[in-house]
Residue, then its C-alpha position, 0 to 999 in steps of 0.5 A: m974656843s968660844d962658848t958657842a963652839v963648845i955647845q955645838t960640839d956637845q950637841r953633836a957628841p952623842g953620835r956621829g949622825g949629829a943630833d939624830g944620832v946613828p940608826g941602830q945605836p942606843h939613845p943616850v937618854t932612853g937607852r933604846p935603839r934609834p929607829g932606822k930610815g926604813s922602819n915605817l915602810g911596813s906600816p902602809m902594807r899592814s894597813k892595806l892588808a887589814l883593809t883587804i881582810t876587812y873587805v873580804v869579811l864584809l863581802a862574805l857577810a853580804l853573800i851570806w845575807l844575799l843568798p837566801v834572798v836570791f834563792a827566794l827570788s829565783t824560786s818564785f820564778k820557777s815552775p812547780t815541775e822545775f822546783a820538784f826536780e831541781s829545787f837547789r838550782l840557784l837560777p831557774a832554767q825558764w823564768v815564769a811568773d805563774n806563781y805571782v799570777s796564781l797569788l794575785n788571782d786567787v784572792a779568796g784563797y790567798p788574800v796576799l794583797r789584803w795582807f799587804w795593804n793591812s801591813m802598809f796601813i799599820s806600819t805607816m800609822h805606827a811610824l807617824l804616831t811614833v814620831v809625834v809621841v817621841s818628839i813631844a816626849g823628848y822635847g819635854y824631857s830635854r827642855l822642860d823643868f819639872p820635879g823628878k824629871d831625870v828620875l822618871f826618865f831613867t826609871l822608864l829607861a830601866i823598865s824598858l830593859f825587861p825582855v819584850i816577851a815578859n810583857l806579852i801577857p799583860l799587853y794582850e790583856i790590855v788590848s783585849r779589854l780595849g776591844w782591839v783584838n783583830s783590830p789594826w790598833a792592836m799593832i799601832v798603839p803598843g810601842l808608840a812611846g818607845v823609851a829608846n826613841i825618846f832617848l834618841v830625841r833627848a840626846f839629839l836635843a842636847g846638842i841644840p843650845k838652849e839660848m835659842d829657846d831663851a831668845a824665843r821666850i824673850d820675843g814672847a814665844g811659848d813652849f808650843q811655839i818654840f817646839f813647832r817653829i824652832v825645835l821641830p825643824m832642827i830635829r827633823p833628821i833624827l825624826i826621819v830615822i825614827f820613822l824609818f826604824a818604826f816602819t820597818g820594825s812594825w812591818n817585820d813584827f812577827l810574834w805579836p800579830l800571831i797573838v792578836f789576829n785570828d781573822v784572816d782578812q785583818m792579818p798583816i803580811t807577816a802573820g799571813l805568810q805564816l798561815l800561807q806556809n801552813m797552807l802551801a806546805e807541799y813542794d809543788r806550791t813552794g814557788q807561790l810561798m816564795a813569791s809572797a815572801v818576795m812581795a813582802m820584802i818590796p816595801t822595806l827594800i824600796l824604803f831603804l833604797v830611797a832613804q839609805k842616806y838617813f840610815v847611814s847618817s843615823l850612825s854618826m848623828s850626835s847633835g842638831i848643830k853641824g859646823 
């Protein structure tokens, strides 16, 4: 018998099934039972069950979030009489717009539109200036070299971990000394140089090769030219995300406006809604209160619908170069 025949015989010796052996019998090396042909049939079923459970949980969370919104929307279209007798009915029996008409007509008593435009101005200016400040700061911390750069950055990052509530008293003292009480600048300026946003820009710039800056410097470009002509167009996606987060954060800010505003005409919508709640505490005026809340939700809802792809893409952004 030839050597080749002996080798082939030895390879098939461990089991009658050839090199793979017989399913269920122990492996000659590991001692573990050999997997059967149908051993992986349960894996797709387990994956499908896990996916179904995930969708059920997400659907439940979505319903929990949507139920108050739907209740506020439906209540805003209920008449005072219907709300008094059927307050917990989800949809109104008769849809009426009297609550919105009353709010818009009684400008002196309920300056909701004035609050609305105050919030629009404050949030837009805050978001725009935030983009300007954090883009320049992020570029400096990422591209420029100066002594103590990393120490300064991580020191600021550590300071930012303190709770916001601890800064309210010193922040109000600064705003008061600057004469910004009852002024939009009391909400526009604080928070412009948020370290978290600077960190996002710095991390985004880490994915852009510095060789592009070096090539521009060889051609005679300075730091400002590199920033405006090369860096700024490439970090536009993360700047859009920062703008959206800054706008929604300023629009939804509740505690700080209550502290720095006591002039009704200068209040943003969040502080105005708190004042309106105290004014319309009776049950027969709850419809107007819900109508004002619905009006306050409209800008952020439109912003999300228009720019939702940027919200989603912000979850997977890791660098400025794709490919």
